[in-house]
DRENROVEX-163820 format. One line per field, with one value per residue (C-alpha): chain; x, y, z; residue in one letter; residue number from 0. Coordinates in nm, 3 decimals, padded with zeros to 5 digits. Example, Ala and Ser with C-alpha at 12.3 -4.5 7.8 and 13.67 -1.06 7.14 Angstrom:
unit <- (A / A)
east <- (01.230 / 01.367)
north <- (-00.450 / -00.106)
up <- (00.780 / 00.714)
code <- (A / S)
pos <- (0 / 1)
***
This chain:
unit <- (A / A / A / A / A / A / A / A / A / A / A / A / A / A / A / A / A / A / A / A / A / A / A / A / A / A / A / A / A / A / A / A / A / A / A / A / A / A / A / A / A / A / A / A / A / A / A / A / A / A / A / A / A / A / A / A / A / A / A / A / A / A / A / A / A / A / A / A / A / A / A / A / A / A / A / A / A / A / A / A / A / A / A / A / A / A / A / A / A / A / A / A / A / A / A / A / A / A / A / A / A / A / A / A / A / A / A / A / A / A / A / A / A / A / A / A / A / A / A / A / A / A / A / A / A / A / A / A / A / A / A / A / A / A / A / A / A / A / A / A / A / A / A / A / A / A / A / A / A / A / A / A / A / A / A / A / A / A / A / A / A / A / A / A / A / A / A / A / A / A / A / A / A / A / A / A / A / A / A / A / A / A / A / A / A / A / A)
east <- (02.689 / 02.721 / 02.506 / 02.273 / 02.328 / 02.112 / 01.952 / 01.727 / 01.514 / 01.334 / 00.961 / 00.907 / 00.879 / 00.746 / 00.644 / 00.279 / 00.149 / 00.026 / -00.104 / -00.036 / -00.326 / -00.398 / -00.251 / -00.432 / -00.280 / -00.431 / -00.340 / -00.310 / -00.586 / -00.565 / -00.671 / -00.380 / -00.111 / -00.101 / -00.084 / 00.178 / 00.389 / 00.375 / 00.479 / 00.779 / 00.882 / 00.837 / 01.059 / 01.352 / 01.573 / 01.429 / 01.499 / 01.260 / 00.901 / 00.622 / 00.294 / 00.452 / 00.700 / 00.438 / 00.145 / 00.280 / 00.315 / -00.058 / -00.158 / -00.311 / -00.041 / 00.219 / 00.491 / 00.371 / 00.033 / -00.172 / -00.279 / 00.084 / 00.139 / 00.078 / 00.020 / 00.033 / -00.157 / -00.159 / -00.463 / -00.573 / -00.243 / -00.027 / 00.297 / 00.478 / 00.461 / 00.623 / 00.547 / 00.584 / 00.744 / 00.716 / 01.001 / 00.834 / 00.995 / 01.283 / 01.531 / 01.817 / 01.591 / 01.301 / 01.103 / 01.201 / 00.987 / 01.128 / 01.037 / 01.061 / 01.000 / 01.003 / 00.946 / 00.833 / 00.780 / 01.056 / 00.820 / 00.718 / 01.067 / 01.146 / 00.780 / 00.831 / 00.593 / 00.856 / 00.870 / 00.490 / 00.457 / 00.757 / 00.613 / 00.277 / 00.455 / 00.648 / 00.333 / 00.152 / 00.438 / 00.438 / 00.061 / 00.115 / 00.344 / 00.681 / 00.955 / 01.211 / 01.220 / 01.496 / 01.544 / 01.789 / 01.900 / 02.164 / 02.467 / 02.377 / 02.021 / 02.125 / 01.784 / 01.632 / 01.914 / 01.859 / 01.488 / 01.561 / 01.810 / 01.563 / 01.304 / 01.541 / 01.697 / 02.060 / 02.322 / 02.333 / 02.672 / 02.510 / 02.803 / 03.181 / 03.162 / 02.919 / 03.159 / 03.376 / 03.079 / 02.911 / 03.242 / 03.267 / 02.908 / 02.965 / 03.298 / 03.157 / 02.826 / 02.898 / 02.536 / 02.442 / 02.655 / 02.485 / 02.145 / 02.234 / 02.485 / 02.661 / 02.829 / 02.578 / 02.565 / 02.778 / 02.531)
north <- (01.369 / 01.191 / 01.310 / 01.038 / 00.885 / 01.045 / 00.884 / 01.024 / 00.910 / 01.055 / 00.992 / 00.866 / 00.501 / 00.388 / 00.022 / -00.068 / -00.087 / -00.439 / -00.506 / -00.868 / -01.092 / -01.070 / -00.721 / -00.389 / -00.056 / 00.274 / 00.629 / 00.743 / 00.937 / 01.190 / 00.921 / 00.693 / 00.879 / 00.629 / 00.325 / 00.494 / 00.587 / 00.227 / 00.100 / 00.336 / 00.257 / -00.116 / -00.099 / -00.047 / 00.137 / 00.488 / 00.622 / 00.678 / 00.758 / 00.874 / 01.058 / 01.395 / 01.347 / 01.210 / 01.443 / 01.745 / 01.527 / 01.456 / 01.820 / 02.031 / 02.200 / 01.937 / 01.879 / 01.515 / 01.532 / 01.231 / 01.171 / 01.082 / 00.872 / 00.502 / 00.203 / -00.165 / -00.403 / -00.782 / -00.950 / -00.614 / -00.564 / -00.261 / -00.391 / -00.119 / 00.252 / 00.524 / 00.893 / 01.180 / 01.487 / 01.816 / 02.065 / 02.382 / 02.610 / 02.721 / 02.503 / 02.304 / 02.040 / 02.255 / 02.197 / 01.827 / 01.606 / 01.335 / 00.972 / 00.935 / 00.729 / 00.399 / 00.128 / -00.232 / -00.434 / -00.696 / -00.990 / -00.849 / -00.775 / -00.960 / -00.963 / -00.668 / -00.445 / -00.171 / -00.175 / -00.156 / 00.151 / 00.323 / 00.271 / 00.408 / 00.725 / 00.755 / 00.717 / 00.972 / 01.223 / 01.174 / 01.226 / 01.561 / 01.665 / 01.616 / 01.508 / 01.383 / 01.260 / 01.195 / 01.002 / 00.983 / 00.659 / 00.519 / 00.326 / 00.014 / -00.020 / -00.260 / -00.422 / -00.075 / 00.037 / -00.273 / -00.191 / 00.168 / 00.061 / -00.193 / 00.087 / 00.288 / 00.521 / 00.612 / 00.720 / 01.099 / 01.239 / 01.501 / 01.578 / 01.530 / 01.203 / 01.033 / 00.907 / 00.712 / 00.581 / 00.455 / 00.304 / 00.113 / -00.012 / -00.126 / -00.287 / -00.476 / -00.562 / -00.620 / -00.717 / -00.350 / -00.251 / -00.519 / -00.374 / -00.015 / -00.081 / 00.243 / 00.411 / 00.696 / 01.050 / 01.339 / 01.625)
up <- (-00.511 / -00.842 / -01.130 / -01.252 / -01.593 / -01.861 / -02.165 / -02.434 / -02.724 / -03.022 / -02.995 / -03.348 / -03.446 / -03.109 / -03.078 / -03.036 / -02.681 / -02.601 / -02.250 / -02.148 / -02.051 / -01.679 / -01.659 / -01.639 / -01.750 / -01.641 / -01.555 / -01.196 / -01.023 / -00.736 / -00.489 / -00.585 / -00.391 / -00.100 / -00.328 / -00.550 / -00.247 / -00.128 / -00.472 / -00.496 / -00.140 / -00.202 / -00.511 / -00.276 / -00.526 / -00.538 / -00.193 / 00.093 / 00.001 / 00.227 / 00.175 / 00.246 / -00.039 / -00.281 / -00.213 / -00.413 / -00.724 / -00.711 / -00.660 / -00.937 / -01.143 / -01.061 / -01.323 / -01.315 / -01.492 / -01.386 / -01.747 / -01.819 / -01.506 / -01.561 / -01.338 / -01.431 / -01.205 / -01.204 / -01.058 / -00.920 / -00.735 / -00.827 / -00.979 / -01.179 / -01.252 / -01.465 / -01.505 / -01.748 / -01.591 / -01.772 / -01.768 / -01.887 / -01.628 / -01.849 / -01.658 / -01.805 / -01.964 / -02.085 / -02.291 / -02.314 / -02.088 / -01.865 / -01.810 / -01.435 / -01.122 / -01.307 / -01.047 / -01.024 / -00.711 / -00.672 / -00.727 / -01.068 / -01.200 / -01.520 / -01.631 / -01.871 / -01.677 / -01.658 / -02.038 / -02.051 / -01.827 / -01.990 / -02.337 / -02.218 / -02.103 / -02.431 / -02.639 / -02.421 / -02.458 / -02.837 / -02.839 / -02.666 / -02.953 / -02.785 / -03.024 / -02.770 / -02.410 / -02.156 / -01.836 / -01.548 / -01.387 / -01.157 / -01.282 / -01.082 / -01.220 / -01.498 / -01.557 / -01.598 / -01.828 / -02.043 / -02.065 / -02.165 / -02.433 / -02.572 / -02.589 / -02.808 / -02.552 / -02.612 / -02.359 / -02.334 / -02.244 / -02.026 / -01.797 / -01.794 / -01.597 / -01.838 / -02.108 / -01.863 / -01.667 / -01.985 / -02.099 / -01.769 / -01.803 / -02.161 / -02.073 / -01.773 / -01.937 / -02.310 / -02.376 / -02.321 / -02.621 / -02.829 / -02.739 / -02.821 / -03.100 / -03.009 / -02.718 / -02.719 / -02.841 / -02.737 / -02.746)
code <- (M / T / V / Q / L / H / M / R / R / E / L / N / G / L / P / E / L / A / V / P / E / G / C / E / L / R / T / L / T / P / G / D / H / E / M / W / T / S / L / L / H / G / N / G / E / L / G / E / W / D / L / E / R / A / R / P / L / F / A / P / G / S / P / M / P / L / G / G / A / F / L / A / S / V / G / G / R / P / A / A / T / A / Q / L / H / L / H / S / D / G / G / A / Y / A / P / M / P / E / L / G / W / V / A / A / L / P / E / Y / R / G / H / R / L / G / R / L / V / C / L / A / V / L / R / H / A / A / G / L / G / H / E / R / I / F / L / K / T / D / D / H / R / L / P / A / I / R / T / Y / L / R / L / G / F / Q / P / W / M / Y / D / A / T / A / P / E / R / W / A / V / L / L / R / N / W / P / D / L / D / Q / I / T / G / A / A / G / D / A / G)
pos <- (0 / 1 / 2 / 3 / 4 / 5 / 6 / 7 / 8 / 9 / 10 / 11 / 12 / 13 / 14 / 15 / 16 / 17 / 18 / 19 / 20 / 21 / 22 / 23 / 24 / 25 / 26 / 27 / 28 / 29 / 30 / 31 / 32 / 33 / 34 / 35 / 36 / 37 / 38 / 39 / 40 / 41 / 42 / 43 / 44 / 45 / 46 / 47 / 48 / 49 / 50 / 51 / 52 / 53 / 54 / 55 / 56 / 57 / 58 / 59 / 60 / 61 / 62 / 63 / 64 / 65 / 66 / 67 / 68 / 69 / 70 / 71 / 72 / 73 / 74 / 75 / 76 / 77 / 78 / 79 / 80 / 81 / 82 / 83 / 84 / 85 / 86 / 87 / 88 / 89 / 90 / 91 / 92 / 93 / 94 / 95 / 96 / 97 / 98 / 99 / 100 / 101 / 102 / 103 / 104 / 105 / 106 / 107 / 108 / 109 / 110 / 111 / 112 / 113 / 114 / 115 / 116 / 117 / 118 / 119 / 120 / 121 / 122 / 123 / 124 / 125 / 126 / 127 / 128 / 129 / 130 / 131 / 132 / 133 / 134 / 135 / 136 / 137 / 138 / 139 / 140 / 141 / 142 / 143 / 144 / 145 / 146 / 147 / 148 / 149 / 150 / 151 / 152 / 153 / 154 / 155 / 156 / 157 / 158 / 159 / 160 / 161 / 162 / 163 / 164 / 165 / 166 / 167 / 168 / 169 / 170 / 171 / 172 / 173 / 174 / 175 / 176 / 177 / 178 / 179 / 180 / 181 / 182 / 183 / 184 / 185 / 186)
***
């Protein structure tokens, strides 16, 4: 199994959060697990989702605190989501939090809702006192990678395969290098 690409960002100098007209941004609530499962499943790029898989993330004590889990709706319809995941268990990432489960329904892609929910998570993490955040993504998720780069994330050479994989992405998609202005950091 291939390790996902990693990216990270310092949490200073974050852009302002502006919710577009006709859009609503809110945090998730315990009763949102069915809707959230449907949104992640409907995204079509994040694997199979069902209530059994989602329910633990909505339970008390979950590493995904609902106050850091955001939902963008358009016309009352859920459209995009992103979550803060805490790594306080002493594992490989601790204590750095993670931006995770970023998803938009296909009909809302290109409307910058992924940027909106990601930025909400970043601002929430900064408000909790975190200085840095990371994310994991798949090599083929180019629209998501563009969004992350535009939000100030940089490639993180987390494992031995990362430098070549980033080089391939930058070679095949030169606009990515123009967004980031660098090939990433080594540490």
